[in-house]
Structures are given as C-alpha cells and as structure tokens.
All heavy atoms as TSV, in Angstrom:
chain	resi	resn	atom	element	x	y	z
A	1	MET	N	N	30.485	22.172	-6.794
A	1	MET	CA	C	29.335	23.026	-6.928
A	1	MET	C	C	29.125	23.814	-5.633
A	1	MET	O	O	29.146	23.253	-4.547
A	1	MET	CB	C	28.101	22.188	-7.238
A	1	MET	CG	C	26.854	22.992	-7.433
A	1	MET	SD	S	25.550	21.854	-7.984
A	1	MET	CE	C	24.162	22.767	-7.405
A	2	ALA	N	N	28.944	25.117	-5.734
A	2	ALA	CA	C	28.766	25.972	-4.569
A	2	ALA	C	C	27.350	25.808	-3.984
A	2	ALA	O	O	26.398	25.523	-4.689
A	2	ALA	CB	C	28.981	27.411	-4.941
A	3	THR	N	N	27.237	25.951	-2.686
A	3	THR	CA	C	25.966	25.881	-2.010
A	3	THR	C	C	25.213	27.205	-2.265
A	3	THR	O	O	25.786	28.264	-2.159
A	3	THR	CB	C	26.174	25.731	-0.503
A	3	THR	OG1	O	26.913	24.546	-0.278
A	3	THR	CG2	C	24.845	25.633	0.237
A	4	LYS	N	N	23.936	27.098	-2.627
A	4	LYS	CA	C	23.107	28.273	-2.833
A	4	LYS	C	C	22.686	28.829	-1.472
A	4	LYS	O	O	22.448	28.086	-0.524
A	4	LYS	CB	C	21.879	27.953	-3.680
A	4	LYS	CG	C	22.199	27.522	-5.078
A	4	LYS	CD	C	22.829	28.620	-5.907
A	4	LYS	CE	C	21.831	29.665	-6.260
A	4	LYS	NZ	N	22.328	30.817	-6.983
A	5	LEU	N	N	22.532	30.135	-1.389
A	5	LEU	CA	C	22.145	30.812	-0.170
A	5	LEU	C	C	20.689	30.498	0.200
A	5	LEU	O	O	20.343	30.424	1.362
A	5	LEU	CB	C	22.354	32.305	-0.316
A	5	LEU	CG	C	22.243	33.169	0.917
A	5	LEU	CD1	C	23.288	32.758	1.957
A	5	LEU	CD2	C	22.447	34.631	0.553
A	6	THR	N	N	19.854	30.314	-0.821
A	6	THR	CA	C	18.462	29.995	-0.581
A	6	THR	C	C	18.038	28.812	-1.430
A	6	THR	O	O	18.587	28.553	-2.488
A	6	THR	CB	C	17.513	31.188	-0.906
A	6	THR	OG1	O	17.675	31.524	-2.277
A	6	THR	CG2	C	17.817	32.372	-0.033
A	7	ALA	N	N	17.027	28.106	-0.972
A	7	ALA	CA	C	16.382	27.037	-1.712
A	7	ALA	C	C	14.880	27.258	-1.585
A	7	ALA	O	O	14.368	27.289	-0.454
A	7	ALA	CB	C	16.790	25.676	-1.189
A	8	ASN	N	N	14.195	27.496	-2.699
A	8	ASN	CA	C	12.770	27.765	-2.680
A	8	ASN	C	C	12.420	28.956	-1.783
A	8	ASN	O	O	11.426	28.937	-1.061
A	8	ASN	CB	C	11.977	26.524	-2.242
A	8	ASN	CG	C	12.174	25.374	-3.210
A	8	ASN	OD1	O	12.223	25.580	-4.418
A	8	ASN	ND2	N	12.304	24.171	-2.700
A	9	GLY	N	N	13.300	29.961	-1.757
A	9	GLY	CA	C	13.046	31.176	-0.991
A	9	GLY	C	C	13.359	31.100	0.490
A	9	GLY	O	O	13.126	32.028	1.231
A	10	VAL	N	N	13.942	29.982	0.926
A	10	VAL	CA	C	14.284	29.789	2.346
A	10	VAL	C	C	15.786	29.689	2.490
A	10	VAL	O	O	16.453	29.005	1.708
A	10	VAL	CB	C	13.602	28.496	2.876
A	10	VAL	CG1	C	13.982	28.248	4.328
A	10	VAL	CG2	C	12.103	28.561	2.719
A	11	SER	N	N	16.336	30.374	3.511
A	11	SER	CA	C	17.768	30.370	3.714
A	11	SER	C	C	18.291	28.947	3.978
A	11	SER	O	O	17.683	28.161	4.700
A	11	SER	CB	C	18.124	31.242	4.913
A	11	SER	OG	O	19.503	31.161	5.178
A	12	THR	N	N	19.428	28.633	3.380
A	12	THR	CA	C	20.078	27.343	3.644
A	12	THR	C	C	21.116	27.462	4.725
A	12	THR	O	O	21.811	26.490	5.053
A	12	THR	CB	C	20.757	26.806	2.340
A	12	THR	OG1	O	21.731	27.749	1.903
A	12	THR	CG2	C	19.746	26.546	1.255
A	13	THR	N	N	21.237	28.650	5.326
A	13	THR	CA	C	22.145	28.867	6.452
A	13	THR	C	C	21.453	28.354	7.688
A	13	THR	O	O	20.704	29.066	8.356
A	13	THR	CB	C	22.506	30.343	6.618
A	13	THR	OG1	O	22.943	30.843	5.350
A	13	THR	CG2	C	23.599	30.542	7.636
A	14	ASP	N	N	21.661	27.082	8.003
A	14	ASP	CA	C	20.892	26.493	9.089
A	14	ASP	C	C	21.726	26.057	10.287
A	14	ASP	O	O	21.192	25.775	11.363
A	14	ASP	CB	C	20.023	25.327	8.602
A	14	ASP	CG	C	20.825	24.277	7.844
A	14	ASP	OD1	O	22.057	24.453	7.702
A	14	ASP	OD2	O	20.222	23.335	7.354
A	15	THR	N	N	23.049	26.063	10.187
A	15	THR	CA	C	23.903	25.703	11.318
A	15	THR	C	C	24.119	26.949	12.189
A	15	THR	O	O	24.590	27.967	11.703
A	15	THR	CB	C	25.261	25.170	10.810
A	15	THR	OG1	O	25.030	24.066	9.944
A	15	THR	CG2	C	26.119	24.730	11.981
A	16	PRO	N	N	23.734	26.880	13.460
A	16	PRO	CA	C	23.920	28.033	14.353
A	16	PRO	C	C	25.363	28.521	14.417
A	16	PRO	O	O	26.298	27.724	14.437
A	16	PRO	CB	C	23.464	27.492	15.711
A	16	PRO	CG	C	22.519	26.407	15.391
A	16	PRO	CD	C	23.085	25.757	14.154
A	17	GLY	N	N	25.530	29.875	14.390
A	17	GLY	CA	C	26.847	30.455	14.474
A	17	GLY	C	C	27.566	30.528	13.148
A	17	GLY	O	O	28.770	30.813	13.125
A	18	THR	N	N	26.886	30.288	12.033
A	18	THR	CA	C	27.542	30.302	10.734
A	18	THR	C	C	27.030	31.441	9.845
A	18	THR	O	O	25.948	31.959	10.057
A	18	THR	CB	C	27.353	28.972	9.980
A	18	THR	OG1	O	25.959	28.769	9.754
A	18	THR	CG2	C	27.948	27.813	10.716
A	19	GLU	N	N	27.829	31.785	8.866
A	19	GLU	CA	C	27.466	32.791	7.897
A	19	GLU	C	C	27.582	32.202	6.498
A	19	GLU	O	O	28.317	31.246	6.280
A	19	GLU	CB	C	28.359	34.021	7.989
A	19	GLU	CG	C	29.772	33.780	7.636
A	19	GLU	CD	C	30.648	35.038	7.705
A	19	GLU	OE1	O	30.214	36.039	8.288
A	19	GLU	OE2	O	31.758	34.986	7.159
A	20	GLN	N	N	26.826	32.804	5.562
A	20	GLN	CA	C	26.869	32.435	4.169
A	20	GLN	C	C	26.596	33.674	3.344
A	20	GLN	O	O	25.847	34.548	3.798
A	20	GLN	CB	C	25.771	31.396	3.879
A	20	GLN	CG	C	26.262	30.113	3.279
A	20	GLN	CD	C	25.100	29.166	3.013
A	20	GLN	OE1	O	24.089	29.149	3.709
A	20	GLN	NE2	N	25.243	28.383	1.975
A	21	TYR	N	N	27.227	33.777	2.168
A	21	TYR	CA	C	26.935	34.938	1.330
A	21	TYR	C	C	27.087	34.561	-0.143
A	21	TYR	O	O	27.750	33.590	-0.497
A	21	TYR	CB	C	27.867	36.106	1.676
A	21	TYR	CG	C	29.329	35.849	1.462
A	21	TYR	CD1	C	29.922	36.121	0.252
A	21	TYR	CD2	C	30.112	35.314	2.482
A	21	TYR	CE1	C	31.289	35.871	0.055
A	21	TYR	CE2	C	31.457	35.076	2.304
A	21	TYR	CZ	C	32.036	35.362	1.078
A	21	TYR	OH	O	33.383	35.116	0.885
A	22	GLU	N	N	26.429	35.367	-0.958
A	22	GLU	CA	C	26.519	35.254	-2.409
A	22	GLU	C	C	26.750	36.652	-2.963
A	22	GLU	O	O	26.298	37.621	-2.405
A	22	GLU	CB	C	25.218	34.710	-3.042
A	22	GLU	CG	C	24.974	33.246	-2.786
A	22	GLU	CD	C	23.710	32.786	-3.494
A	22	GLU	OE1	O	23.059	33.574	-4.213
A	22	GLU	OE2	O	23.359	31.624	-3.305
A	23	VAL	N	N	27.460	36.711	-4.086
A	23	VAL	CA	C	27.692	37.985	-4.778
A	23	VAL	C	C	26.828	37.992	-6.022
A	23	VAL	O	O	26.743	36.990	-6.731
A	23	VAL	CB	C	29.183	38.105	-5.172
A	23	VAL	CG1	C	29.441	39.449	-5.848
A	23	VAL	CG2	C	30.072	37.958	-3.946
A	24	PHE	N	N	26.177	39.113	-6.272
A	24	PHE	CA	C	25.412	39.241	-7.512
A	24	PHE	C	C	25.642	40.634	-8.103
A	24	PHE	O	O	26.018	41.565	-7.396
A	24	PHE	CB	C	23.923	38.982	-7.306
A	24	PHE	CG	C	23.245	39.892	-6.341
A	24	PHE	CD1	C	22.566	41.015	-6.784
A	24	PHE	CD2	C	23.253	39.636	-4.977
A	24	PHE	CE1	C	21.927	41.866	-5.897
A	24	PHE	CE2	C	22.601	40.481	-4.091
A	24	PHE	CZ	C	21.963	41.603	-4.538
A	25	SER	N	N	25.458	40.752	-9.403
A	25	SER	CA	C	25.696	42.007	-10.117
A	25	SER	C	C	24.380	42.714	-10.397
A	25	SER	O	O	23.371	42.074	-10.629
A	25	SER	CB	C	26.409	41.733	-11.432
A	25	SER	OG	O	27.663	41.148	-11.192
A	26	ILE	N	N	24.447	44.046	-10.376
A	26	ILE	CA	C	23.263	44.862	-10.667
A	26	ILE	C	C	23.679	46.001	-11.591
A	26	ILE	O	O	24.858	46.300	-11.751
A	26	ILE	CB	C	22.603	45.424	-9.389
A	26	ILE	CG1	C	23.580	46.349	-8.650
A	26	ILE	CG2	C	22.092	44.324	-8.505
A	26	ILE	CD1	C	22.947	47.106	-7.512
A	27	GLY	N	N	22.702	46.655	-12.161
A	27	GLY	CA	C	22.967	47.851	-12.973
A	27	GLY	C	C	23.297	47.546	-14.399
A	27	GLY	O	O	23.340	46.400	-14.835
A	28	TYR	N	N	23.510	48.608	-15.102
A	28	TYR	CA	C	23.812	48.538	-16.525
A	28	TYR	C	C	25.107	47.759	-16.742
A	28	TYR	O	O	26.160	48.095	-16.161
A	28	TYR	CB	C	23.911	49.953	-17.088
A	28	TYR	CG	C	24.226	49.996	-18.561
A	28	TYR	CD1	C	23.270	49.579	-19.480
A	28	TYR	CD2	C	25.437	50.446	-19.011
A	28	TYR	CE1	C	23.544	49.625	-20.858
A	28	TYR	CE2	C	25.717	50.513	-20.376
A	28	TYR	CZ	C	24.744	50.097	-21.276
A	28	TYR	OH	O	25.038	50.137	-22.624
A	29	ARG	N	N	25.032	46.723	-17.519
A	29	ARG	CA	C	26.184	45.843	-17.811
A	29	ARG	C	C	26.838	45.275	-16.554
A	29	ARG	O	O	28.015	45.000	-16.517
A	29	ARG	CB	C	27.214	46.570	-18.682
A	29	ARG	CG	C	26.706	46.917	-20.013
A	29	ARG	CD	C	27.803	47.380	-20.920
A	29	ARG	NE	N	27.252	47.769	-22.196
A	29	ARG	CZ	C	27.965	48.130	-23.224
A	29	ARG	NH1	N	29.267	48.133	-23.133
A	29	ARG	NH2	N	27.380	48.459	-24.347
A	30	HIS	N	N	26.042	45.151	-15.510
A	30	HIS	CA	C	26.479	44.507	-14.267
A	30	HIS	C	C	27.744	45.143	-13.679
A	30	HIS	O	O	28.653	44.470	-13.234
A	30	HIS	CB	C	26.677	43.005	-14.470
A	30	HIS	CG	C	25.463	42.334	-15.023
A	30	HIS	ND1	N	24.371	42.080	-14.240
A	30	HIS	CD2	C	25.160	41.884	-16.241
A	30	HIS	CE1	C	23.445	41.491	-14.958
A	30	HIS	NE2	N	23.900	41.348	-16.196
A	31	ARG	N	N	27.790	46.461	-13.687
A	31	ARG	CA	C	28.995	47.163	-13.207
A	31	ARG	C	C	29.088	47.204	-11.685
A	31	ARG	O	O	30.151	47.414	-11.142
A	31	ARG	CB	C	29.042	48.556	-13.764
A	31	ARG	CG	C	29.300	48.566	-15.258
A	31	ARG	CD	C	29.459	49.925	-15.778
A	31	ARG	NE	N	29.697	49.835	-17.229
A	31	ARG	CZ	C	29.829	50.869	-18.000
A	31	ARG	NH1	N	29.748	52.091	-17.494
A	31	ARG	NH2	N	30.030	50.738	-19.277
A	32	SER	N	N	27.960	47.082	-11.018
A	32	SER	CA	C	27.949	47.124	-9.556
A	32	SER	C	C	27.669	45.735	-9.012
A	32	SER	O	O	26.908	44.986	-9.597
A	32	SER	CB	C	26.890	48.088	-9.022
A	32	SER	OG	O	27.182	49.391	-9.419
A	33	LYS	N	N	28.279	45.427	-7.884
A	33	LYS	CA	C	27.945	44.118	-7.281
A	33	LYS	C	C	27.444	44.338	-5.870
A	33	LYS	O	O	27.724	45.363	-5.221
A	33	LYS	CB	C	29.142	43.186	-7.299
A	33	LYS	CG	C	30.334	43.593	-6.486
A	33	LYS	CD	C	31.437	42.564	-6.601
A	33	LYS	CE	C	32.647	42.994	-5.823
A	33	LYS	NZ	N	33.730	42.019	-5.904
A	34	ARG	N	N	26.680	43.412	-5.391
A	34	ARG	CA	C	26.133	43.418	-4.048
A	34	ARG	C	C	26.333	42.054	-3.425
A	34	ARG	O	O	26.436	41.035	-4.096
A	34	ARG	CB	C	24.631	43.740	-4.058
A	34	ARG	CG	C	24.284	45.114	-4.560
A	34	ARG	CD	C	24.678	46.166	-3.543
A	34	ARG	NE	N	24.250	47.500	-3.936
A	34	ARG	CZ	C	25.015	48.357	-4.571
A	34	ARG	NH1	N	26.214	48.043	-4.920
A	34	ARG	NH2	N	24.553	49.560	-4.871
A	35	TYR	N	N	26.336	42.049	-2.108
A	35	TYR	CA	C	26.469	40.807	-1.351
A	35	TYR	C	C	25.153	40.532	-0.627
A	35	TYR	O	O	24.625	41.400	0.077
A	35	TYR	CB	C	27.588	40.905	-0.311
A	35	TYR	CG	C	28.955	40.911	-0.899
A	35	TYR	CD1	C	29.471	42.053	-1.534
A	35	TYR	CD2	C	29.743	39.767	-0.899
A	35	TYR	CE1	C	30.720	42.056	-2.093
A	35	TYR	CE2	C	31.006	39.774	-1.474
A	35	TYR	CZ	C	31.474	40.911	-2.074
A	35	TYR	OH	O	32.724	40.898	-2.664
A	36	GLN	N	N	24.619	39.321	-0.836
A	36	GLN	CA	C	23.473	38.844	-0.046
A	36	GLN	C	C	24.103	38.038	1.072
A	36	GLN	O	O	24.863	37.109	0.830
A	36	GLN	CB	C	22.566	37.967	-0.897
A	36	GLN	CG	C	21.564	37.152	-0.110
A	36	GLN	CD	C	20.482	37.978	0.513
A	36	GLN	OE1	O	19.970	38.886	-0.109
A	36	GLN	NE2	N	20.121	37.662	1.751
A	37	TYR	N	N	23.806	38.403	2.308
A	37	TYR	CA	C	24.492	37.820	3.461
A	37	TYR	C	C	23.490	37.291	4.472
A	37	TYR	O	O	22.495	37.947	4.785
A	37	TYR	CB	C	25.342	38.930	4.136
A	37	TYR	CG	C	26.067	38.497	5.367
A	37	TYR	CD1	C	27.362	37.986	5.267
A	37	TYR	CD2	C	25.502	38.634	6.625
A	37	TYR	CE1	C	28.048	37.578	6.402
A	37	TYR	CE2	C	26.202	38.250	7.758
A	37	TYR	CZ	C	27.466	37.721	7.630
A	37	TYR	OH	O	28.144	37.343	8.763
A	38	ASP	N	N	23.724	36.066	4.954
A	38	ASP	CA	C	22.913	35.446	5.996
A	38	ASP	C	C	23.812	34.998	7.131
A	38	ASP	O	O	24.913	34.471	6.881
A	38	ASP	CB	C	22.164	34.209	5.495
A	38	ASP	CG	C	20.952	34.548	4.669
A	38	ASP	OD1	O	20.652	35.741	4.478
A	38	ASP	OD2	O	20.288	33.596	4.209
A	39	TYR	N	N	23.357	35.216	8.357
A	39	TYR	CA	C	24.058	34.738	9.536
A	39	TYR	C	C	23.020	34.085	10.464
A	39	TYR	O	O	22.006	34.712	10.787
A	39	TYR	CB	C	24.750	35.883	10.282
A	39	TYR	CG	C	25.289	35.475	11.630
A	39	TYR	CD1	C	26.476	34.740	11.734
A	39	TYR	CD2	C	24.619	35.813	12.795
A	39	TYR	CE1	C	26.946	34.347	12.961
A	39	TYR	CE2	C	25.120	35.438	14.053
A	39	TYR	CZ	C	26.284	34.692	14.102
A	39	TYR	OH	O	26.773	34.315	15.329
A	40	ARG	N	N	23.242	32.858	10.842
A	40	ARG	CA	C	22.367	32.156	11.762
A	40	ARG	C	C	22.947	32.260	13.159
A	40	ARG	O	O	23.999	31.718	13.435
A	40	ARG	CB	C	22.206	30.687	11.338
A	40	ARG	CG	C	21.328	29.842	12.209
A	40	ARG	CD	C	19.873	30.152	12.075
A	40	ARG	NE	N	19.391	29.853	10.730
A	40	ARG	CZ	C	18.133	30.071	10.337
A	40	ARG	NH1	N	17.240	30.565	11.179
A	40	ARG	NH2	N	17.764	29.784	9.126
A	41	HIS	N	N	22.253	32.965	14.056
A	41	HIS	CA	C	22.709	33.143	15.422
A	41	HIS	C	C	22.692	31.794	16.152
A	41	HIS	O	O	21.994	30.870	15.741
A	41	HIS	CB	C	21.786	34.138	16.148
A	41	HIS	CG	C	22.333	34.633	17.449
A	41	HIS	ND1	N	22.235	33.891	18.591
A	41	HIS	CD2	C	22.977	35.777	17.754
A	41	HIS	CE1	C	22.795	34.587	19.594
A	41	HIS	NE2	N	23.256	35.726	19.099
A	42	THR	N	N	23.438	31.707	17.229
A	42	THR	CA	C	23.505	30.460	17.994
A	42	THR	C	C	22.156	30.107	18.626
A	42	THR	O	O	21.931	28.942	18.941
A	42	THR	CB	C	24.590	30.533	19.105
A	42	THR	OG1	O	24.343	31.696	19.899
A	42	THR	CG2	C	25.970	30.617	18.484
A	43	ASP	N	N	21.254	31.099	18.771
A	43	ASP	CA	C	19.921	30.796	19.280
A	43	ASP	C	C	18.922	30.434	18.165
A	43	ASP	O	O	17.755	30.200	18.397
A	43	ASP	CB	C	19.361	31.947	20.120
A	43	ASP	CG	C	19.043	33.203	19.302
A	43	ASP	OD1	O	19.147	33.192	18.065
A	43	ASP	OD2	O	18.686	34.224	19.924
A	44	GLY	N	N	19.420	30.417	16.927
A	44	GLY	CA	C	18.609	30.001	15.788
A	44	GLY	C	C	18.009	31.109	14.966
A	44	GLY	O	O	17.512	30.878	13.861
A	45	GLU	N	N	18.046	32.368	15.464
A	45	GLU	CA	C	17.482	33.485	14.709
A	45	GLU	C	C	18.381	33.824	13.515
A	45	GLU	O	O	19.604	33.809	13.620
A	45	GLU	CB	C	17.290	34.719	15.574
A	45	GLU	CG	C	16.526	35.817	14.905
A	45	GLU	CD	C	16.155	36.943	15.831
A	45	GLU	OE1	O	16.298	36.808	17.066
A	45	GLU	OE2	O	15.720	37.987	15.311
A	46	LEU	N	N	17.740	34.184	12.391
A	46	LEU	CA	C	18.449	34.496	11.157
A	46	LEU	C	C	18.579	35.973	10.966
A	46	LEU	O	O	17.618	36.717	11.088
A	46	LEU	CB	C	17.727	33.892	9.948
A	46	LEU	CG	C	18.348	34.116	8.589
A	46	LEU	CD1	C	19.698	33.385	8.482
A	46	LEU	CD2	C	17.398	33.692	7.493
A	47	PHE	N	N	19.824	36.452	10.683
A	47	PHE	CA	C	20.046	37.833	10.255
A	47	PHE	C	C	20.395	37.776	8.777
A	47	PHE	O	O	21.184	36.965	8.338
A	47	PHE	CB	C	21.241	38.442	11.021
A	47	PHE	CG	C	21.689	39.742	10.467
A	47	PHE	CD1	C	20.993	40.907	10.756
A	47	PHE	CD2	C	22.762	39.817	9.612
A	47	PHE	CE1	C	21.374	42.134	10.194
A	47	PHE	CE2	C	23.176	41.031	9.061
A	47	PHE	CZ	C	22.476	42.179	9.367
A	48	SER	N	N	19.774	38.672	7.995
A	48	SER	CA	C	19.983	38.715	6.567
A	48	SER	C	C	20.084	40.150	6.106
A	48	SER	O	O	19.347	41.014	6.612
A	48	SER	CB	C	18.858	37.984	5.853
A	48	SER	OG	O	19.124	37.902	4.476
A	49	CYS	N	N	20.977	40.448	5.161
A	49	CYS	CA	C	21.068	41.789	4.597
A	49	CYS	C	C	21.706	41.753	3.220
A	49	CYS	O	O	22.271	40.726	2.830
A	49	CYS	CB	C	21.849	42.739	5.525
A	49	CYS	SG	S	23.611	42.462	5.548
A	50	VAL	N	N	21.615	42.869	2.531
A	50	VAL	CA	C	22.288	43.091	1.244
A	50	VAL	C	C	23.095	44.368	1.361
A	50	VAL	O	O	22.580	45.365	1.858
A	50	VAL	CB	C	21.270	43.195	0.075
A	50	VAL	CG1	C	21.970	43.539	-1.228
A	50	VAL	CG2	C	20.454	41.924	-0.050
A	51	ALA	N	N	24.344	44.334	0.939
A	51	ALA	CA	C	25.225	45.524	1.010
A	51	ALA	C	C	26.252	45.461	-0.099
A	51	ALA	O	O	26.499	44.410	-0.692
A	51	ALA	CB	C	25.923	45.588	2.375
A	52	PRO	N	N	26.915	46.590	-0.385
A	52	PRO	CA	C	27.903	46.646	-1.460
A	52	PRO	C	C	29.185	45.827	-1.193
A	52	PRO	O	O	29.878	45.448	-2.133
A	52	PRO	CB	C	28.240	48.115	-1.615
A	52	PRO	CG	C	27.262	48.876	-0.806
A	52	PRO	CD	C	26.635	47.908	0.177
A	53	THR	N	N	29.515	45.585	0.086
A	53	THR	CA	C	30.722	44.860	0.423
A	53	THR	C	C	30.418	43.825	1.516
A	53	THR	O	O	29.496	43.997	2.307
A	53	THR	CB	C	31.841	45.767	0.930
A	53	THR	OG1	O	31.441	46.340	2.170
A	53	THR	CG2	C	32.190	46.857	-0.087
A	54	LEU	N	N	31.241	42.817	1.573
A	54	LEU	CA	C	31.123	41.832	2.628
A	54	LEU	C	C	31.450	42.456	3.991
A	54	LEU	O	O	30.820	42.145	4.999
A	54	LEU	CB	C	32.063	40.628	2.362
A	54	LEU	CG	C	31.980	39.464	3.332
A	54	LEU	CD1	C	30.567	38.938	3.455
A	54	LEU	CD2	C	32.938	38.368	2.895
A	55	THR	N	N	32.393	43.380	4.003
A	55	THR	CA	C	32.742	44.091	5.242
A	55	THR	C	C	31.524	44.856	5.782
A	55	THR	O	O	31.284	44.839	6.985
A	55	THR	CB	C	33.931	45.058	4.990
A	55	THR	OG1	O	35.023	44.297	4.530
A	55	THR	CG2	C	34.300	45.821	6.229
A	56	GLU	N	N	30.785	45.494	4.906
A	56	GLU	CA	C	29.589	46.236	5.311
A	56	GLU	C	C	28.536	45.270	5.855
A	56	GLU	O	O	27.837	45.554	6.837
A	56	GLU	CB	C	29.025	47.045	4.137
A	56	GLU	CG	C	27.782	47.803	4.459
A	56	GLU	CD	C	27.977	48.959	5.417
A	56	GLU	OE1	O	29.118	49.322	5.718
A	56	GLU	OE2	O	26.949	49.500	5.884
A	57	CYS	N	N	28.375	44.122	5.242
A	57	CYS	CA	C	27.432	43.104	5.745
A	57	CYS	C	C	27.790	42.678	7.158
A	57	CYS	O	O	26.934	42.585	8.025
A	57	CYS	CB	C	27.414	41.885	4.828
A	57	CYS	SG	S	26.687	42.126	3.210
A	58	ARG	N	N	29.077	42.421	7.368
A	58	ARG	CA	C	29.519	41.989	8.689
A	58	ARG	C	C	29.382	43.109	9.715
A	58	ARG	O	O	29.087	42.851	10.889
A	58	ARG	CB	C	30.943	41.455	8.602
A	58	ARG	CG	C	31.007	40.121	7.875
A	58	ARG	CD	C	32.377	39.608	7.739
A	58	ARG	NE	N	32.379	38.265	7.166
A	58	ARG	CZ	C	33.384	37.772	6.445
A	58	ARG	NH1	N	34.468	38.485	6.223
A	58	ARG	NH2	N	33.287	36.546	5.948
A	59	ARG	N	N	29.590	44.349	9.321
A	59	ARG	CA	C	29.391	45.479	10.207
A	59	ARG	C	C	27.931	45.541	10.646
A	59	ARG	O	O	27.620	45.733	11.829
A	59	ARG	CB	C	29.809	46.779	9.545
A	59	ARG	CG	C	29.748	47.986	10.507
A	59	ARG	CD	C	29.925	49.309	9.766
A	59	ARG	NE	N	28.839	49.579	8.824
A	59	ARG	CZ	C	27.593	49.950	9.186
A	59	ARG	NH1	N	27.270	50.078	10.429
A	59	ARG	NH2	N	26.691	50.186	8.240
A	60	LYS	N	N	27.026	45.395	9.689
A	60	LYS	CA	C	25.592	45.377	10.012
A	60	LYS	C	C	25.243	44.234	10.920
A	60	LYS	O	O	24.419	44.390	11.852
A	60	LYS	CB	C	24.756	45.316	8.737
A	60	LYS	CG	C	24.790	46.573	7.907
A	60	LYS	CD	C	23.931	46.425	6.656
A	60	LYS	CE	C	23.924	47.694	5.835
A	60	LYS	NZ	N	22.982	47.595	4.713
A	61	ARG	N	N	25.841	43.068	10.688
A	61	ARG	CA	C	25.599	41.911	11.563
A	61	ARG	C	C	26.071	42.206	12.981
A	61	ARG	O	O	25.356	41.920	13.948
A	61	ARG	CB	C	26.337	40.680	11.038
A	61	ARG	CG	C	26.173	39.449	11.928
A	61	ARG	CD	C	27.300	38.489	11.850
A	61	ARG	NE	N	28.597	39.112	12.122
A	61	ARG	CZ	C	29.743	38.638	11.713
A	61	ARG	NH1	N	29.807	37.520	11.001
A	61	ARG	NH2	N	30.866	39.266	12.007
A	62	ASP	N	N	27.236	42.791	13.098
A	62	ASP	CA	C	27.788	43.129	14.427
A	62	ASP	C	C	26.897	44.128	15.160
A	62	ASP	O	O	26.701	44.016	16.362
A	62	ASP	CB	C	29.223	43.642	14.311
A	62	ASP	CG	C	30.194	42.554	13.871
A	62	ASP	OD1	O	29.831	41.363	13.931
A	62	ASP	OD2	O	31.316	42.915	13.449
A	63	GLU	N	N	26.343	45.115	14.429
A	63	GLU	CA	C	25.418	46.056	15.022
A	63	GLU	C	C	24.182	45.337	15.532
A	63	GLU	O	O	23.672	45.619	16.633
A	63	GLU	CB	C	25.010	47.131	14.038
A	63	GLU	CG	C	26.050	48.162	13.747
A	63	GLU	CD	C	25.598	49.187	12.717
A	63	GLU	OE1	O	24.448	49.105	12.231
A	63	GLU	OE2	O	26.399	50.065	12.399
A	64	TRP	N	N	23.691	44.399	14.745
A	64	TRP	CA	C	22.510	43.616	15.125
A	64	TRP	C	C	22.796	42.797	16.367
A	64	TRP	O	O	21.988	42.741	17.294
A	64	TRP	CB	C	22.130	42.715	13.943
A	64	TRP	CG	C	20.982	41.806	14.182
A	64	TRP	CD1	C	19.646	42.102	14.200
A	64	TRP	CD2	C	21.063	40.381	14.370
A	64	TRP	NE1	N	18.897	40.971	14.408
A	64	TRP	CE2	C	19.734	39.896	14.515
A	64	TRP	CE3	C	22.112	39.481	14.441
A	64	TRP	CZ2	C	19.458	38.552	14.722
A	64	TRP	CZ3	C	21.851	38.146	14.656
A	64	TRP	CH2	C	20.513	37.704	14.816
A	65	LEU	N	N	23.979	42.150	16.409
A	65	LEU	CA	C	24.346	41.356	17.574
A	65	LEU	C	C	24.484	42.239	18.827
A	65	LEU	O	O	24.020	41.838	19.916
A	65	LEU	CB	C	25.678	40.625	17.318
A	65	LEU	CG	C	25.621	39.465	16.337
A	65	LEU	CD1	C	27.029	39.001	16.002
A	65	LEU	CD2	C	24.790	38.331	16.896
A	66	ASN	N	N	25.099	43.410	18.690
A	66	ASN	CA	C	25.244	44.296	19.818
A	66	ASN	C	C	23.876	44.812	20.333
A	66	ASN	O	O	23.672	44.915	21.536
A	66	ASN	CB	C	26.143	45.501	19.454
A	66	ASN	CG	C	27.571	45.113	19.316
A	66	ASN	OD1	O	28.046	44.133	19.885
A	66	ASN	ND2	N	28.309	45.845	18.498
A	67	LYS	N	N	22.993	45.119	19.412
A	67	LYS	CA	C	21.665	45.571	19.802
A	67	LYS	C	C	20.913	44.466	20.546
A	67	LYS	O	O	20.239	44.724	21.547
A	67	LYS	CB	C	20.884	45.980	18.552
A	67	LYS	CG	C	19.539	46.591	18.854
A	67	LYS	CD	C	18.876	47.073	17.590
A	67	LYS	CE	C	17.523	47.701	17.901
A	67	LYS	NZ	N	16.840	48.159	16.678
A	68	ARG	N	N	21.048	43.248	20.090
A	68	ARG	CA	C	20.387	42.108	20.755
A	68	ARG	C	C	20.958	41.922	22.178
A	68	ARG	O	O	20.229	41.658	23.103
A	68	ARG	CB	C	20.617	40.809	19.952
A	68	ARG	CG	C	19.802	40.699	18.718
A	68	ARG	CD	C	20.213	39.446	17.947
A	68	ARG	NE	N	20.249	38.293	18.801
A	68	ARG	CZ	C	19.316	37.335	18.831
A	68	ARG	NH1	N	18.270	37.424	18.038
A	68	ARG	NH2	N	19.419	36.310	19.649
A	69	ALA	N	N	22.267	42.079	22.315
A	69	ALA	CA	C	22.921	41.885	23.610
A	69	ALA	C	C	22.484	42.955	24.626
A	69	ALA	O	O	22.333	42.659	25.804
A	69	ALA	CB	C	24.429	41.911	23.453
A	70	THR	N	N	22.282	44.189	24.149
A	70	THR	CA	C	21.876	45.250	25.081
A	70	THR	C	C	20.409	45.185	25.431
A	70	THR	O	O	20.000	45.748	26.449
A	70	THR	CB	C	22.201	46.638	24.494
A	70	THR	OG1	O	21.519	46.814	23.251
A	70	THR	CG2	C	23.689	46.831	24.307
A	71	ASN	N	N	19.611	44.524	24.628
A	71	ASN	CA	C	18.165	44.402	24.883
A	71	ASN	C	C	17.818	43.264	25.799
A	71	ASN	O	O	16.661	43.069	26.145
A	71	ASN	CB	C	17.377	44.299	23.586
A	71	ASN	CG	C	17.348	45.598	22.822
A	71	ASN	OD1	O	17.512	46.659	23.396
A	71	ASN	ND2	N	17.148	45.501	21.519
A	72	LYS	N	N	18.785	42.458	26.173
A	72	LYS	CA	C	18.502	41.292	27.012
A	72	LYS	C	C	18.699	41.614	28.473
A	72	LYS	O	O	19.264	42.499	28.915
A	72	LYS	CB	C	19.339	40.111	26.633
A	72	LYS	CG	C	18.902	39.574	25.288
A	72	LYS	CD	C	19.580	38.263	24.962
A	72	LYS	CE	C	18.999	37.734	23.675
A	72	LYS	NZ	N	19.464	36.450	23.344
C-alpha cells in the first residue's frame, strides 16, 4: 500500500530532507495529470506545490531553496 501525501489535511512528509509526491488526474475524462509535491527541508520547513510534471515541481523546489539561501 502506498503512503498517502496527507492525512487529515496534514503532510505526511515529516523526515527532514525528503520529498513525496502523488499524481492525480484533472479535466474532462481525466486527460490531464498533475503532481502534488511536498519537500521537508532539513530545518523542518515544508515546501509544497502542484505542477504538471515532477520535473517542474523539483524546479520550483530548487528555486525556493535558492531564494532561502540568498536571504540568509
């Protein structure tokens, strides 16, 4: 059985430095799919997004990580 990304609306991605994602379908006859993506930073902060591809989710995560690094 696969691990669900959320339980009662709360992310189950709780180990620092890990990612988790789920794929879901949208649109007429589920022709389009989206990725729900969570990444738990090593400091405990959660990054979450939805995008058409896993690559796009990871790109957004990397932008978030870079922005955090430059703000410190």
